[in-house]
MARLUM-508497 format. One line per field, with one value per residue: residue in three letters; residue number from 1; x, y, z of N, C-alpha, C, O in turn. Coordinates in Angstrom, 1 decimal, decimal comma, always signed. Each point is the difference from the previous one (the first is absolute). Example, Ala and Ser with C-alpha at 12.3 -4.5 7.8 and 13.67 -1.06 7.14 Angstrom:
BEGIN
r [ALA	SER]
k [1	2]
n.X [+13,2	-1,4]
n.Y [-5,7	+1,1]
n.Z [+7,8	-1,4]
ca.X [-0,9	+0,9]
ca.Y [+1,2	+1,1]
ca.Z [+0,0	+0,0]
c.X [+0,9	-0,8]
c.Y [+1,2	+1,1]
c.Z [+0,0	+0,8]
o.X [+1,0	+0,5]
o.Y [+0,0	+1,1]
o.Z [+0,7	+0,1]
//
This chain:
BEGIN
r [MET	ILE	GLU	PHE	LEU	LYS	LYS	HIS	ARG	LYS	GLU	PHE	ILE	ALA	VAL	THR	ILE	GLY	SER	PHE	ALA	GLY	TRP	ALA	TYR	TYR	TYR	PHE	VAL	GLY	CYS	SER	SER	GLY	GLY	CYS	MET	ILE	SER	GLY	THR	TRP	TYR	ILE	SER	VAL	PRO	TYR	GLY	GLY	LEU	LEU	GLY	TYR	LEU	PHE	LEU	GLY	SER	PHE	LEU	LYS	LYS	LYS]
k [1	2	3	4	5	6	7	8	9	10	11	12	13	14	15	16	17	18	19	20	21	22	23	24	25	26	27	28	29	30	31	32	33	34	35	36	37	38	39	40	41	42	43	44	45	46	47	48	49	50	51	52	53	54	55	56	57	58	59	60	61	62	63	64]
n.X [+1,2	+1,6	+0,2	-1,6	-0,1	+0,9	+0,4	-1,7	+2,2	+1,9	+0,9	+0,7	+2,2	+1,5	+0,7	+1,5	+1,1	+1,5	+0,6	+2,0	+1,4	+0,5	+1,7	+2,6	-0,6	+0,1	+2,1	+2,5	+0,4	+0,4	-0,5	-2,3	-0,3	+2,8	-0,3	+0,5	+0,8	+0,5	-0,3	-1,4	+1,4	-0,5	-2,1	-0,7	-0,7	-0,7	-2,2	-1,4	+0,1	-1,2	-2,0	-2,2	-0,9	-1,2	-2,3	-1,4	-0,2	-1,7	-1,1	+0,2	-0,9	+2,1	+0,4	-1,5]
n.Y [-1,3	-0,8	-1,9	-1,4	-0,8	-2,0	-2,3	+0,6	+1,0	-0,4	-1,9	-1,8	+0,1	-0,3	-2,0	-0,8	+0,1	-0,9	-1,1	-0,2	-0,1	-2,0	+0,5	+0,2	-2,2	-2,0	-0,9	+0,1	-1,8	-1,8	-2,3	+1,0	+0,8	+0,1	+2,4	+2,2	-0,4	+1,7	+2,3	-1,5	-1,2	-0,3	-1,1	+1,6	+1,2	-1,5	-1,5	+1,7	+0,8	-2,1	+0,0	+0,3	+1,2	-1,3	+0,5	+0,1	+0,0	-1,2	+2,3	+0,8	-1,3	+0,3	-0,7	-0,2]
n.Z [-0,3	+1,2	+0,4	+0,3	+1,7	-0,5	-0,5	+1,8	-0,7	-1,3	-1,0	+0,0	-0,8	-0,9	+0,6	+1,4	-1,9	-1,4	+1,9	+0,6	-1,4	+0,5	+0,7	-0,8	-2,2	+0,5	+0,5	-1,3	-1,5	+1,8	-0,1	-0,2	-2,2	-0,2	+0,2	+0,8	-1,9	+1,1	-0,8	-1,0	-1,1	+2,3	+0,0	+0,8	+1,4	+0,9	+0,2	+0,2	+2,3	+1,9	+0,0	+1,0	+2,2	+1,1	-0,1	+1,7	+1,6	+0,0	+0,5	+1,8	+0,8	+1,3	-2,6	+1,4]
ca.X [-1,6	+0,6	+0,7	-1,0	+0,4	+1,4	+0,2	-0,8	-0,1	-0,5	-1,1	-0,6	+0,0	-1,0	-1,2	+0,1	+0,0	-1,5	-1,1	-0,6	-0,6	-1,4	-0,6	+0,0	-0,6	-1,2	-0,2	-0,6	-1,0	-0,7	-1,2	-0,8	-1,2	+0,2	-1,1	+2,2	+0,6	+1,3	+0,1	-1,2	+0,4	+1,7	+0,0	+1,4	+0,7	+1,2	+1,0	+0,0	+1,4	+1,3	+0,3	+0,7	+1,3	+0,5	-0,2	+0,5	+0,5	+0,7	+0,4	+1,8	+0,4	+0,5	-0,3	+1,8]
ca.Y [+1,1	+0,6	-0,5	+0,1	+1,2	+0,5	+0,2	+0,3	+0,9	+1,2	+0,0	+0,0	+1,5	+0,5	-0,4	+1,0	+1,8	-0,4	-0,5	+1,9	+0,8	-0,8	+0,2	+1,4	+0,5	-0,4	+1,6	+0,8	+0,5	-0,5	+1,0	+0,0	-0,8	-2,0	-0,5	-0,5	-1,2	-0,3	+0,4	+0,1	-0,9	+0,3	-1,4	-0,3	+1,3	-0,8	-0,8	+0,6	+0,5	-0,3	-0,9	+1,0	-0,3	-1,5	+0,3	+1,5	-0,2	-1,7	-0,7	+0,6	-0,8	-1,3	-0,8	-1,1]
ca.Z [+0,2	+0,2	-1,2	-0,4	+0,6	-0,2	-1,1	-0,4	+1,1	-0,5	-0,3	+1,4	+0,4	-1,2	-0,2	+0,9	+0,0	-0,4	+1,0	+0,5	-0,9	-0,3	+1,4	-0,1	-1,4	+0,7	+1,4	-0,3	-0,8	-0,3	-0,1	+2,0	-0,1	+0,1	-1,7	-0,5	+0,1	+0,7	+1,6	+0,6	+1,3	-0,3	-0,2	-1,5	-0,7	+1,1	-0,7	-1,7	+0,1	-0,7	-1,5	-0,9	+0,3	-0,8	-1,7	-0,3	+0,6	-0,5	-1,5	+0,6	+1,4	-0,5	+0,2	+0,1]
c.X [+1,1	+1,3	-1,3	-0,5	+1,0	-0,2	-1,3	-0,1	-0,9	-1,7	-1,3	-0,3	-1,2	-1,4	-0,8	+0,0	-1,8	-1,1	+0,3	-0,1	-1,8	-0,8	-0,7	-0,6	-1,1	-0,7	-0,2	-0,8	-1,2	-1,9	-0,3	-1,0	-0,2	-0,2	+1,8	-0,1	+1,3	+0,0	-1,0	+0,3	+1,5	+0,5	-0,1	+0,4	+1,6	+1,1	-0,2	+0,8	+1,4	+0,1	+0,8	+1,8	+1,3	+0,4	+1,6	+1,8	+1,0	+0,1	+1,2	+1,1	+0,5	+0,2	+1,2	+0,1]
c.Y [+1,5	+0,4	+1,5	+1,8	+1,1	+0,5	+0,7	+1,2	+1,4	-0,3	+0,4	+1,8	+0,5	-0,3	+1,0	+1,0	+0,0	+0,0	+0,8	+0,6	-0,1	+0,2	+1,5	+1,5	-0,4	+0,9	+1,3	+0,7	-1,2	+0,9	-0,5	-0,7	-1,2	-0,3	-0,7	-1,3	+0,2	+0,6	+0,1	-0,9	-0,2	-1,5	+0,2	+0,9	-0,2	-0,9	+0,7	+0,4	-0,1	-1,4	+2,2	+0,1	-0,9	+0,0	+1,9	-0,3	-1,1	+0,4	+0,8	-1,1	-0,7	-0,8	-1,1	-0,9]
c.Z [+0,2	-2,0	-1,2	+0,3	-0,1	-1,6	-1,0	+1,2	-1,0	-0,5	+1,6	+0,8	-1,5	+0,4	+1,4	+0,1	-1,4	+0,4	+0,7	-0,7	-0,4	+1,5	+0,2	-0,3	+0,7	+1,0	-0,2	-1,0	-0,5	-0,6	+1,4	-0,8	-0,2	-1,4	-1,1	-0,2	+0,0	+0,7	+0,7	+1,6	+0,2	-0,1	-2,1	-0,2	+1,0	-1,5	-1,2	+0,3	-0,4	-0,9	-1,1	-0,1	-0,5	-1,1	-0,5	+0,8	-0,2	-1,7	-0,1	+0,0	-1,3	+0,0	+0,0	-0,9]
o.X [-0,4	+0,2	+0,4	-0,1	+0,0	-0,2	+0,2	-1,0	-1,1	-0,9	-0,6	-1,0	-1,2	-0,9	-1,0	-0,4	-1,2	-0,9	-1,0	-1,0	-0,7	-1,2	-1,1	-0,1	-0,7	-1,0	-1,0	-0,5	-0,6	-0,2	+0,8	-0,4	-1,0	+0,1	+0,2	-0,5	+0,4	+0,1	+0,2	-0,5	+0,8	+1,2	+0,4	+0,8	+0,9	+1,0	+0,8	+0,7	+0,8	+1,1	+1,0	+0,9	+1,0	+1,1	+0,9	+0,7	+1,2	+0,5	+0,4	+1,0	-0,6	-0,1	+1,0	+1,0]
o.Y [+1,0	+1,0	+1,1	+0,9	+1,2	+1,2	+0,0	+0,0	+0,6	+0,7	+1,0	+0,5	+0,3	+0,8	+0,7	+0,5	+0,4	+0,6	+0,7	+0,6	+0,9	-0,3	+0,4	+1,1	+1,0	+0,6	+0,6	+1,1	+0,3	+1,1	-0,6	-0,9	-0,6	-1,0	-1,1	-0,5	-0,9	-0,7	+0,8	+0,3	+0,0	-0,2	-0,8	-0,2	+0,9	+0,3	-0,6	+0,0	+0,5	-0,5	+0,3	-0,4	+0,3	-0,1	+0,3	-0,1	+0,2	-0,8	-0,1	+0,5	-0,4	-0,5	-0,2	-0,7]
o.Z [-0,6	-0,6	-0,4	-0,9	+0,1	-0,3	-1,2	+0,7	+0,3	+0,3	+0,3	+0,6	+0,2	-0,1	-0,2	+1,0	+0,3	-0,7	+0,2	+0,2	-0,4	+0,1	+0,3	+0,5	+0,1	+0,1	+0,4	+0,2	-1,0	-0,1	+0,7	+0,7	-0,1	-0,6	-0,6	+1,0	-0,7	+1,0	+1,0	+1,0	-1,0	+0,0	-0,9	-1,0	-0,3	-0,5	-0,8	-1,0	-0,7	-0,3	-0,6	-0,8	-0,7	-0,5	-0,8	-1,0	+0,0	-0,9	-1,1	-0,5	-1,0	+1,1	-0,6	-0,1]
//
């Protein structure tokens, strides 16, 4: 388990930053009516932010 975390440390950081950004978007910008698909609830916004963080920041990571 420790080896896996060491090997994928950068991806984990990217997902963490993206998840926090998704929560911040929900908290500060999200719609109050709950009708918005992504920003209506935190449990949709956080994984979506994590996915975007992985895709965006992961695109800058060097392949070995």
